[in-house]
C-alpha beads as a LAMMPS data file, in Angstrom:
LAMMPS data file: protein, C-alpha beads

73 atoms
72 bonds

1 atom types
1 bond types

-500.0 500.0 xlo xhi
-500.0 500.0 ylo yhi
-500.0 500.0 zlo zhi

Masses

1 110.0

Atoms # bond

1 1 1 -0.014 -0.007 -0.001
2 1 1 1.397 3.436 -0.886
3 1 1 0.400 4.882 2.497
4 1 1 2.853 4.047 5.306
5 1 1 1.821 4.338 8.950
6 1 1 4.395 5.579 11.454
7 1 1 2.465 5.133 14.705
8 1 1 5.323 3.015 16.096
9 1 1 7.761 5.928 15.583
10 1 1 5.535 8.292 17.537
11 1 1 4.981 5.683 20.265
12 1 1 8.741 5.329 20.683
13 1 1 9.153 9.131 20.756
14 1 1 6.468 9.455 23.459
15 1 1 7.642 6.325 25.344
16 1 1 4.075 4.959 25.241
17 1 1 2.834 1.418 24.799
18 1 1 0.317 0.189 22.248
19 1 1 -2.036 -0.725 25.092
20 1 1 -1.795 2.743 26.695
21 1 1 -2.401 4.488 23.390
22 1 1 -5.385 2.264 22.623
23 1 1 -6.875 3.019 26.046
24 1 1 -6.390 6.767 25.707
25 1 1 -7.743 6.854 22.153
26 1 1 -10.684 4.557 22.895
27 1 1 -10.023 1.793 20.418
28 1 1 -9.054 -1.861 21.001
29 1 1 -5.424 -2.846 20.951
30 1 1 -6.210 -5.246 18.116
31 1 1 -7.659 -2.458 15.957
32 1 1 -4.695 -0.226 16.800
33 1 1 -2.375 -3.062 15.730
34 1 1 -4.132 -3.414 12.409
35 1 1 -3.630 0.316 11.794
36 1 1 -0.084 0.383 13.121
37 1 1 0.994 -2.565 10.957
38 1 1 -0.403 -0.994 7.795
39 1 1 -3.180 -3.619 7.329
40 1 1 -6.054 -1.091 7.662
41 1 1 -7.885 -0.072 4.480
42 1 1 -9.400 3.042 6.060
43 1 1 -9.191 5.148 9.204
44 1 1 -11.944 7.391 10.548
45 1 1 -11.002 11.060 10.880
46 1 1 -12.266 10.932 14.507
47 1 1 -9.751 8.146 15.210
48 1 1 -6.948 10.026 13.443
49 1 1 -7.811 13.162 15.361
50 1 1 -7.786 11.235 18.670
51 1 1 -4.427 9.678 17.844
52 1 1 -2.982 13.085 17.064
53 1 1 -4.389 14.579 20.254
54 1 1 -3.031 11.824 22.484
55 1 1 0.337 11.722 20.753
56 1 1 0.649 15.525 20.381
57 1 1 1.335 15.351 16.650
58 1 1 -0.023 16.133 13.195
59 1 1 -1.614 13.584 10.827
60 1 1 1.478 13.841 8.609
61 1 1 3.537 12.558 11.595
62 1 1 1.519 9.329 11.469
63 1 1 0.848 8.839 7.748
64 1 1 3.042 9.258 4.691
65 1 1 2.799 8.425 1.063
66 1 1 5.391 6.147 -0.529
67 1 1 5.691 5.800 -4.247
68 1 1 5.581 2.220 -5.484
69 1 1 3.638 -0.476 -7.229
70 1 1 -0.039 -0.473 -6.285
71 1 1 -1.115 -3.248 -8.671
72 1 1 -3.598 -5.645 -7.073
73 1 1 -4.809 -3.246 -4.383

Bonds

1 1 1 2
2 1 2 3
3 1 3 4
4 1 4 5
5 1 5 6
6 1 6 7
7 1 7 8
8 1 8 9
9 1 9 10
10 1 10 11
11 1 11 12
12 1 12 13
13 1 13 14
14 1 14 15
15 1 15 16
16 1 16 17
17 1 17 18
18 1 18 19
19 1 19 20
20 1 20 21
21 1 21 22
22 1 22 23
23 1 23 24
24 1 24 25
25 1 25 26
26 1 26 27
27 1 27 28
28 1 28 29
29 1 29 30
30 1 30 31
31 1 31 32
32 1 32 33
33 1 33 34
34 1 34 35
35 1 35 36
36 1 36 37
37 1 37 38
38 1 38 39
39 1 39 40
40 1 40 41
41 1 41 42
42 1 42 43
43 1 43 44
44 1 44 45
45 1 45 46
46 1 46 47
47 1 47 48
48 1 48 49
49 1 49 50
50 1 50 51
51 1 51 52
52 1 52 53
53 1 53 54
54 1 54 55
55 1 55 56
56 1 56 57
57 1 57 58
58 1 58 59
59 1 59 60
60 1 60 61
61 1 61 62
62 1 62 63
63 1 63 64
64 1 64 65
65 1 65 66
66 1 66 67
67 1 67 68
68 1 68 69
69 1 69 70
70 1 70 71
71 1 71 72
72 1 72 73
């Protein structure tokens, strides 16, 4: 997928666990793992806004576009 997710980078910078982030954002750790590992096909703006609020960052700190082959997606 050409969109890369850098939640793990922000978690490391904030010294926060996946479980703590999930609790503070209000989503399950399993759903956060799907997003964090780049397996999500979509993310709600409300979820993205909550992630940014908790992590003290901008959406561009969590998501970035990578050029590459998108065949089959």
